N, C-alpha and C positions, 0 to 999 in steps of 0.2 A: 177908097169907092164906097159909096153909100150901100150898107146892105139891104137885100130886099125884104119887104115885111112878110113875115110868117105868120098869117090869120089862122089857118087850119093845119093840124099835124094829125098823122096815124102812127101810131106805134103799134109794130108787130113783134107781140111777145112780152108777157107781163111779169118778167122775172124782176130781179133787183135793177138791172141796168135799163130796162124798159120803163119801169115805175119811176126810177129817179128822173129820167129824161122826160117823163110825162109831168112829173110835179115840176120840173124848172121850168118848161115851157108855160105850163099852166099859169106859173107865178109871174111870167112876162106877158100874159094875156092872150096867150094862144089858145084856141080850142083845140082840144086833145081828145083823140078817141085810142083807147088801148084795145087791142084784139089779142085774146088769149085763148089759144086752142085748148087748153084744159078745161075740165068742168068748174075749176074753182082757182084762184090765185095761190092756194097752198102750195108751198115749193117742194121739189123733191129735192132733199139733203136733209142735213142737219144744221150744223152751226157755221157762224162766218165770223172770220177776224177783221174787224174794222181798225185800220192803221190811223195815225194821226192825218196821213194825206187824204184818205176817204173821210173822215170826219170832218176836215177843213171844207171838203165838196159839199159835205151835208149842211154845213152852216150856210152855205149860200140857199139853201132851201129853207132854212128854218128848223132843221131837225138835229143840228150837231150835238146840242147840249142835251137833248132828249136821251140820244143814244150814249153819250158819256154817261149820263147817270146809271146806265145799265152796266157799268165796267164792273168785273168781277176779279180781275188781276191784282192781287196784293200781296207785296212781300216779294221774296226771290223766286227765280226760276230759272231755266237754263237748259243745258245739253247734257246727255246723260249717257253711260254706257250700259248694255244689257245686264250687267250685274249691279247697277246702281251707282258705281262712280261719277262723280261730276266731272264733266270734260271744263266746262264753262258755266259761270253763274251770272245772271243777270238781275237787276234790281228794277221793281217798277217805279220807285219815285225817281231814279236816274233816268229811266226811259222817258217818263213824263217831262221831266226837266229839258232833256236834250231834245225832244221832238215836239214839245209844246202842248203835249197832252196825252192822255192813257192810250194803251191799246185796247180795244173793247171786244170781247168775245160774247156773241149772242146768237139764239136760234134764228135761223134764216127767215122763219115764220113770223117772228117779232119784228123784224126789219119790214118785211113785206106789208105788215099790218101798218105799221107806221107811214109807210110810203102811201099807201092805198086811202089811208085815213085823210091825206091832203088833196085828194082829187074828188071833183064832184061826184055824186053818187051814179050818174049816167055815163062816167067817162070810161069805165071799163067793161067790156063785154067778154063772157068766158064762153066756153065752147064754141069759139068763133075761129076757125082755121081761117087764114089769110094767104094770098099769094100775090106778087107783084105784077101787075099787069102791065104798066108802062112808068119808067123812073121819071118821066117828065123832062122839062127842059127849063132851067132856072132864067134862061135868057129868052123865054117865049111865055108871057104871060097868059097865052091862050092855050099852053100845053101843062096843066097840072100833073103830078103824079096821080096814078090810079091804082088801086088796091082791089082785088077782086075776093069776095066773101060769098057765102053761101046764099045772103040776102041781097046780092047785088055788089055794085062797084062803088067805092068811096074815091073821092076826089081830095087832093091836099097839096098844099105849099110845100110839105116836108113829111117825107115817110123815115121813120127812125126804125131800122131793122135791128132788133135785139132778140133774134130767134135761136140765138146759142150756137153751139160749136158746128151744129150740122145745118146751118144756115142755108134755105133756100134761097133766101133774097141774095146772099153772098153769091151763090152759083149763078143766079140770074144775071147779076152785074159782072161777074168776073168768071165766066164759063171755063175758062182754059188756066186757072188757078188750081193747083192740084188740091187744094183743101187740108185738113186735117190728117195727119198720122198718129199710129199707136207709139207712144213714149217709151214702150218697153215693161212699164210697171202698171200695177193695178191698186186700187185703194180699196180700204174698208171705212166705214165711219159708224159712230153709233152714240147716242145721247142716253145715259142711265141715271138712275137716282143711285146716290152712294151716300146715304147718311152716316156721320160719324166718321168717316174716314177723311184724314187731313194729309194734304200733301201739296208740294211745290208744283206749280206748273211746270211742265218739262216736256221737251221732245228728246227721244231716245233713238240712237243710231247702232244697229247692229248690222252683219254682213249681208248685203242685199236687201236689208228690211229697215224699217224704221217705225216709231211709235209716238203718239203725242197725247198727253192727257192733260186737260186743262178744266178747271172749275167754270160754271155759269153762273151768274146772278141769283137766279131761282133756286140754287141748291144742287143741280144736276151737274152731272159731268159729261164733258164733251170728249170723245176720245176718237182718233183716227190712226190708221196704220196704212203702210205701203210696202209692196215687196215687188221684186222683179218677178214676171211671169208672162206666159205665152198669151197673146190675145184671145179674149173669149174664154179663158179658163173659169169654170165656176165649180164651186163644191155644193153638195147635196145640203149640207148644214155650215153656213158661212161662220157661226159663232164657233163650231168645232174646229173649224179650219184655222181661226184666229188662235184659239187654244193650243192646236197643234205648233203654231209657228211661233206665239209670244206667252204661252202659259208659265215658261219658267224664267221670264225677265222679272225685273225688281218690282217692289209694292209702287203704286197700288195697282199694278196692271193685271194680276190675279184677281183682285177684288173687281176691278172693272168688268172682266168676263164672266165672273160668278153672277154679278147683277144684271147682264146682258142676257135677253131671250135671243133663240134664233132671228125671229122677226125684227128685232131691233137692229139687225146689222145690215147696212147698205154696203154693196160691192158694186164698183164701177172701174172700167178700164180707164186710162188716162190718155186721152189724145190731144195733141196741140198742134198749132199751125205753124211749120219750120220756115215757110218761105213766106217772108212779108207780103202783104197785097201791095198791089201799086197803088192803090189809094183807099181811104175809107168813106169814099163817097162816090156816087156818079148821079148824074141828072140832079133831081131833088131828092135823093135818099141816101141816108147816112147811116153807116154800121156802128154798132156800140158792142162792147163787152166781147164776149167768146166768138161772136159772129165776126168780128172784125180781128181778134188776136189771141184766140184761145192759147192757154199757157199752162205746163204744170203747176201745180199747186204748193211746191216746194217753196216759195216765198210769201204764200198765203196774198198774193196779190190780184188773182182773178177778179174776185168781185169788186175789190178796191179800185181798180182800174176802170172797170164797168161804171163806177160810180162817178170818177173823175171824167170819164167820157160824156158821160150823160150832161154834168152840169157845163161842161167845155163846150159841147153841142148845143146848148141853149144859148150860150154866148155868143157863138158863131152861127147861129141859126141860118142867117141870111147870107152867109158866105161860107158854104162847106169846103172850099178849097183852103181855107183858113183853118178848118177843124182838122182836115187831114194834117196840113202842115204842124199844127199844135200836137197832134196826139200821135201819129206814126212814128216819130223818132223815138219819143219816150216809152211807149208800148213795146216796140221791138227791142229796145234795149233792156228792159225788165224781163220779157220772154226769153231773150237769151240768158239772163243770170239766173232765172227759174230752171232753165234746162242744166246749166253748169251746178247749180246747187243740188239738183236730184243725181246727178252723177257722182257728186261729192258724198251725199248722204246716203245712197246706195252702191257703195264700192263693195266688190266682193274678196278682193284679192287680200288675204290676212296680213300679209306683210305692210301693204299699201295703206290698210286700216289702223295697225300700229302707228305706222309713221303718222298718219291724218292725226289720230286721238292725240298723240304725244304732242304735235305742233299747236293743236288747238289748244291743250291743257298749259303748254306752258307760255303760248301768246297770251292767253286770256289772264294768266297770273301777272304777265310782265305790264300787260296793257288792259287793266280790268274793263275798259269801255269798248274793246275791241269788238265784240258781237253787236253793240249798238253802233258803233262808227261804222259797220259794213252796211247798215241800213240807212245811213244818212241821205244819200241820193234819192232813195226810194221815199222816204218818210217825209222830206223836207218840201215836197211840191206844195203849192198854193193856186187855188184857182185864180182866174182872171179878176184882178182888183176891183175892177168897176161894178163887178157883179155883188161883191160885200155890200156897196152901196145902194145900188138899184134894186136888190131883193130885199132891203131891210135888216141884213144879218149883220151881227157885230162882227168886225174882221178878228182873227186870232193870230198869234204870233206862231 
């Protein structure tokens, strides 16, 4: 069936998923307007890890190699215990060889700047809250989708809902869906300067807690933590809370905490969608990223899947049922894996933790590529092949 032509698109949400979709559609000749309710595109958050699957998606819009150049992961990394013992080791070169490219960790603001720079100057409107008035009917040329703003309504052949985990568009399209639920754990994130401190990139698992420390290309360090906690719990000083929970863990964790100021630490409870949506589209509206499939961050795939969504949506822009068929099974499977990973990494039973850590250590020594192999299904994704040709990007292996 021939796809309907998409001449005009409105993107609700100027985060990574929304901007990637906007760039991909723009490169296809679609006139795009991005509506971001915040006063600027500066993202709330710290860093994002882009795996080879997302980097191949960025190849489609001509950004992949620019982002790969920002890779800072060099040498060994892996999984540790709080005392510093290595449970499993990974090698950057082996990972790049296996997956056809590096894992790139960069500040979210850097990625947003790269994406926004690929759009016309008048394509993005900030301080522009928006709501869905009518999803439209793709079978009726006289019924476009309509989006309401403070300056009036916009009509579009396609509306991209990239308005996050608490998406109002998702609720409008699927009012009976239960929406996101609390995952049972909270997270902290910070980016700090740490000159002169050398360490191997790592994630550390303790009882009901985990910590990760990773270098950025610009010399700063990205650190994150997660812990089981009641929903809505906050400390007066989150840096002090991190020091209480992780201050006696292995180096360089104490040095990271010493370098962080209280205002540098972000804390957010983790919510996710446990019941998959019946579809990622309705009418002329498509959902991308957290609006469609919010998942725990334990696989580092939330932003990556949003980028995949965006370029896949541009490919299927005239046939949204094909977009749903392409994306819903994959993202549902990855979201479920992320939930299982959270349960494994945040175990509290000490006997169970001892068995877990021993099994990881033994298996990783017997099968050195075990950690990498477990990521094969996620990292091996490739975008629709025709896009690499039509967008002028070089296909990557």
